[in-house]
N, C-alpha and C positions, 0 to 999 in steps of 0.2 A: 693677895687673892691666890688660892691654890690653882695650880694647873688642872686642866680638864682631864678626867680619866677616860675619855672617849675621843677616838678619831673618827671623823665622818668623810666619806668619800663618795663622790658621784662621777660615773664615767659616762661618756658619750660615745656610742658606737654606730658604725654604719653597716647595714645588712643589705646584700643585693641578691634577689632572687634566690632565696634559700628557705630552709625549712628548719624550725626550732624543734619539732617533735616528729618522729617517723611512726609511731604506733597508730595513732588515729588522725595522721595529717597535722596540718598546721594549726596549732592552738590559737584561739582568739576569744576576745570578750566584747560585749557590747557597750559602746560609749553612749551614755544616755543624753549628753549635751548636743553632740553632732550626728547622733542617730546612725552610727556606723559601727560595724564590726572591725576591730582592730586586732593585729596579731601581737603575740607576746610570748615570752619564755618564762616558765615558772621560777620562783626563787630556788626550789629545791634542784632544778637543772642548772641553774647559775652556780649554786653552791656546789654541786658535784663537779662542774667544769673547773672551777677554782681549785678545788682539793685535788683533782686529777692533775692539774698542771703543777701544783705544789709538790706532789709525790714525784711526779717525772723530773722535776728539776732537782729533787734531793737525791734521786736515784734509789728511792726505797719502795717496798711494796706497801700498798694500803692494808689496813688491819684486816684479819681474817674474820668472817662472818658466817655462823651456823644457821642453816635453814632447816626448821624442823618439819617433819611431816608426820601426820597421825593416820593410822589405818583403823577404820571404824569396824564394827561388828559385821558388817557386810563384806569386809576386806577390800574396801575401796579407800583409795589414798586421798587424804585431804590436807589442806594447808594448816601448818603450825605456826609457831612463833619464829621470828627472826631475831637471833640472839647476837649482841655485840660482845666483843671481847673485853670491852671497857678498860682498855690499857692505855693510859696517857703517853707512854714511850712510843707509841705510834703517832706521828705527827697528824695524819688525818683525824685520828680520835681526839686528841688534844685540843684540835681547832674545831672540829665538826661536831663534837658533842657525842653522846650516846644515851642509850636506855636498854637495860636488860631486865625483863619482866618474865619469870618462868611460870608457865601454866600451872604446874602442880602446886606452887607456893612453898616449896621445900627450900627455896633460895630467896634470899632478901632482894627486893627490887633496888637497883641503883640506876641513877640517871644524872647526866650533866648537860646543862644548857650550853650551846655553843657560844663562845665569846664573840662570834662573827654574826650579827644580824644582817641578812641579805635579802634585798628586794627582788622582784620579778625584774626581767629586762622588758621594759614597756615603753610605748612611744613617747618621744619627747613632747609630741602634741598629736591628737588623732589626725590631723590633716597633714602631717609629715610622714606618714607611712602609708603603705599600700599592701592589700592582701589580693593577689592575681590568682586566676584559676586556670588550669590547663589540663588536658587530657594526655596522658603518656602511654606508651606501649613498651613492652620487653618481648622481643620475638626474633626468630631467624628467617623471616619471610623472604630475605634477599638470598638465603642459602637453605633451600629446602631440605637437602640432604643432612643438614645439622639440626633440624627442627623435627623432633620426634612427637608425634600424636598418640595419645591413648584415651579412648572413650569407654566409659563404664555404663552398663545397663542399670535399670532400677535395682537389680539384684547384687550389683557390684561386680558383674562379671565383664571382662574386656570384650568389646565389639569388634567384629571383623571389618576389614576394609569395605567389603560389600554392604554390610550393614550400616556402616558410617555414611557411605555415599547415598544410600537410600534415605537415611535420616536428614540429609541435607538438601535432597532434591527439593527443588522449588523454593529454596531460600537463597538469601544473599549473604549467609553467615560464612565467615572464614574462620578456620581453625588454626591459621598460621600467625594470626595477630592477637595478642593478648592485651587488651585495653585495661588501663587503670584510669577510671573517669574521675573527674573533679579533684585533682590535686592542686592544693593551694600552696603559693609561694608568698614569703614576705620580703618587703623591701622598705628602705627608709632609715630615718634616724631614731635610735633607741637610746634609753638611759637606764642604768641601775645604780642603786645606792647601797652602801655598805656602812655599818656602824661597828667599830671595833671597841670592845670593853677591854681597856687595858688591865683593870682590876683582876680578871679572870683569864687572860689571854695564856698565860703560862702558870697560872696557879690553880691547883686543884684542892677542894675542900676536903678536911678530913672529919667533918662533922659527921657522926654516926646516927644523929636524929633524923637527917634527911640525907642519906649517904649518896656521895658520888662515887665512892671507891669501897670495895669490900676491905676488911681488915687485912687479908692476905695481899691485896694489891698494894695496900699502904706500906706494908713491910717491904714488899718487892721494890718498889720505886725509891723507898729510903735508902736500901742497900745499894741502889744504882745512883746515889748521889744527890737526890733531890733534898732541897733545903727547907727546913721548918721555918713558917712565916706566918703572917696574920694579915688579912685584908679586911675589908668593911663587912664581909659575910662571916668573919671568924677565922679559926685556925686553918692553915692550908700547907701544902707542900709546894714548892717552887722549883721549876725546871732550872738546872744549873745554867749559869751564864755562857759557858762554852756550847752548850746545845742550843740556847736561845739564838746565839750569833749564827748559827747554821740555818735556822729556820727563818729568821726574820727577813733576809734578803730574798729567800725563795717566796715567802708570803707576799711580800711587796710586789714582786714581779707577777705572781699569779693574779693578784687583785686588779691589776691594770692590764695584763695581756692575755687573760683566758679568752678561749672562744669555745663554741660548742663543736665537738668533733664527732659525736656518735652517728651524725647523719651525713658526714662529709662526703661519703663516697658518690652520692649522685647530686648533691646539692652544695657544692663547695662554695663558700664565701669567706673572704678574709676576715670579716667582722672586725675590721680594724677600729682601734681605739682612736677616736679624733680628738677628744680633750678629756682632762681629769681636773676635777676641783677637790681640794682638801681643805678641812677646816676642823676646829674643835667646837664649832657651833653649827648644828644641823640646818638651822634656818638660812644660812647663808648659801648653802648648796643649790637651793632651788632658784636663787637669784643669778648665780654665776652661770649655770648652764640651764637655759630657759627657751621659751618660744613666746612670740607676741602675736596676738590675733589682730587681723586687719580686715575690715568690712568695706573696704574702698570700691572693690569691683562688684560684679554681679553676684560672685559667690565669696564667702568668708575664705581667707587664706591665712597661713601661719608662717611667720619668719623665725628662724632659729638664731639665738643670741648667745654669744659668748661675753660675759661681763667680768672683766678683771678688776673691778672696783666694787663688786657686790659683798665683799668681806672675805672670801675664800681665796686661798692661793690657786691659781689657775695654770694649767700646762697645756699648750695648745699645738698639735702636730701640724706638719706641712699639709697633709691630706685634708685636714680639717677645713682649709682655705677653699677647697672645691665645693663646700655645702654651706659654709657659714662665713659671713664677713668678719674677718680677723685683723687683728693689729701686730701681735707679737708672737706669730707661730714660729716654731723652730724645729730643726731635724731631732735633737736630743731631748724634746719634751718629756717624752715617757720615761727615759733615763732619769731626768730631773725629778719627776714625779715619785719614781721608785726611791731615790735618795732621800727625799722628804719623808716618805713612809718609814724608810729604815730609821732616820734620824729620831722621828717621834716615837717609834716603838723601842728603840734602843735607849733613849733618854729616861724612860719611865723606871722608877725604882721598884721593882717587884718584890725585893726582900723586905723593903721598909715602906710599906704603904701607910 
């Protein structure tokens, strides 16, 4: 029986009083079975966090992106295309995929599907997470000399101190406190799932009927040592082994140790990885890291479970024991999980599929 061409990974993370998104507050969705809103982080955000960790570890810049703006006949600026460089010599492009579709049609569209399929970070169970609300402020009310106030009238003119005092007369409104109402925070146990397609992980198709690369880029990477090969999708170019050996350890680390960093200035959480399950069978992951519903009390509850006999290889950290009843937690669990991923990705024969 042939080895599987996929690696499946499930990670269990703990989040404490943090925010997964800052633009519109904490993202959430409605769970119809339990009738509650539960917090989550989108797959796009998880993917970006993984790729950011990857490029940081490799010490390389992410691929440049061109943002196009159009000026209409009224001389107003509008949004145009976002154009990828579509260059697999950039690790974040090779692993993250790309699409380049130019508006005027003078350039052929090229696209590459990412070899990493990444889920959102979602609750291990709806009853094992919480979305809390608070009102926060940013002000200098304790130091009035450092807190400057400007009030504009309906015409946009700055009002004088006398006009402001008259405006506030008879009200309890304070201009020294700036309230940000209804801020939501997420806490609890969350999981994310990743499928790694080894067939395309380090291989880029040269098929020009459904192109991933322009002919110019094909010539460019061939001159940089990429090797001709063939996978189930047809002829391809394969990243040289010495370059794969640089990326694989960084990718293994990023898949396990990533965290959301864009919002950490005001809502830092370790987002520690508690456990990792790895398998070549996706069905075993859901059993290895799961929750069990109980209705023994007045309200239903859920119990998190780490099952080392569900078919996946499981790696459990010391901190996991604070949230889940465990048997074989260890201080080097995540290092061992990295080693397993490195082995599985290194053992695949990319040149002779």
